[in-house]
N, C-alpha and C positions, 0 to 999 in steps of 0.2 A: 606510464606505469599505473595511473589511476584506472585506465581502461581495463587492464588485466585484473586489478583488484575488484573492479565492478563485476566482471565476469565471475570471479570467485564468490562474491556475496550473492549474486543471482542464483548460482548453483546451490549455495547453502540455503537460500530461501526456498528453492524448489524442494530440497530434501526436507526442510521443515514442514512444508505443506503436505508432502506425502506421509510423513510420520504422524502428523496430527489429524489427519482426515477422520471425521466422524467423532472427534473428541471435544466438541464445542470450542475449538481453537479460535474460531471466528469471533467469539464474544469474550475472549480473554482480556483481562486488564493489564496484561503484560506490556511493559513499555519498551523493553529491549533486554538483551542478555549481556551486554558488555559492562563489566565493572560493578562495584557495589553502589556507588553514589553517582547517579546521573544528575547533571546540573542543567539548569536553563542556560541557553547559549549566550555568550558574551558577544561583543561587537566583532572580535577576532574570529569567533566560531562561525559567524554568518558567512564569511568568505569561504571557509572550509565547507560549510553546508552547500553553498552554491556549486562548488567543485564536485562534491559527492553526487548531487542531484544530476548535474550534467553528465557525469561519467556513467551513472546507472542508466540514464535515458539513452545515451549513445550506445552502450554495450547491449541493451535490450533490443536494439534495432539492427545490430550488425551480426552477420552479413545480411540478415533479413529479420523482420520482426518475429521474435520468438518468446519474449517474456512480457506478459501483459501486466495490467495494473496491480493486481494482487502481489505477484511475485516481485515486481519492481518496488512496491511499497514495503514489503517485508524486508527485502534486501537493503533498502535505504535505511529503515529503522534500525536494523541490526548493525550496519556499518557505522551509523552515527552513535549508537550505544557503545560500540567498541572504542569510540573516541571520547566517551564520557558525556555525550550530548543527549538529553532527553528528547525523544520524539515518539509520536503515537500514530498508529495506523487507524484511520477512520474508514467506515464503511457506509455506503448509502444505497438506497433502493429507488426504483422508479418503475412505473408501469406504463407501457405504451401499447395502445390497442389491447390485445389480450395477452401480451407477453410481459414477463417479469425481468427486470434488468438490475444489475448490481455494479458497483464501482468501489475501488479502494484508492485512498490517497494518504499522504503523510502530513501531519501537522507538527510544528515545532513552536513552542511558546505561543500557541494559539493562531499561528499563521500557516496557511497551506503552502507547502514548499515544493511539491512535485506535480502540481496541476494548476489549472486556472480556477479561480474562485467562481467565475461565471459558469463554467461547465459544472462544477460541483453543486451549484445552486439548483441544478435540475434533479438532484437526488435528495430523498428524505433520509436523514441520519438513522442508522440502526440504533436501537435502544437495548434494554436488558434482555437476556435470553428468555426470561419468563414471559416476555411479551409475544413470543413466537412458539408455535407448536413444532413438533419434530419434523413434520413434512415441510413447513415453511423454512426451517433452518437448513434443511437439505437443499431446497430450491435456491436459497440465498448462496450457500456454499458453492453449488454447481454453477450459478451465474458468475460468481467471482472467479472460480478456477478456470472457466472457459472464456473469461473476459467478455462476457455477454453484457455490454454496457449500453446497448441500444443503437438506434439508427445514428449515423454520423450527423453532427450538427455543428453549427457555428460555435467556436470556442472549445471544441472537444480536444482533449489531450490525446495525442497519438503515440 
């Protein structure tokens, strides 16, 4: 059943991405849309978080890979928020040769939950929108939407 719910949250994330395109959604401080008070996870919540992460990861690859890092991260954040758990989507950038790459992941209580810390360390975290001009924001968004995370390397989350 979690697999079915993961599909639903992934499709909701896709809709959110389409609706918000071009509206600086990438830099929003939004933590999630579920409930009024989002709480830091308890010990009991961590078991639920692991199940949600596994379900979203599995659903994004079945029957073939179709939802990439941004969509997975948005879906996971929203699903956790619906359960009252605070989580935040983080974005990072890197440049390899002359290409520009971006990646998205989810952090909960300061811990990366849907990726490896080793892979994320390859990306410089995005900062405030004022630090980027309009063209740069568009390139960042395009790299995230197309899952342009760069050449495959050791420790990369697939």
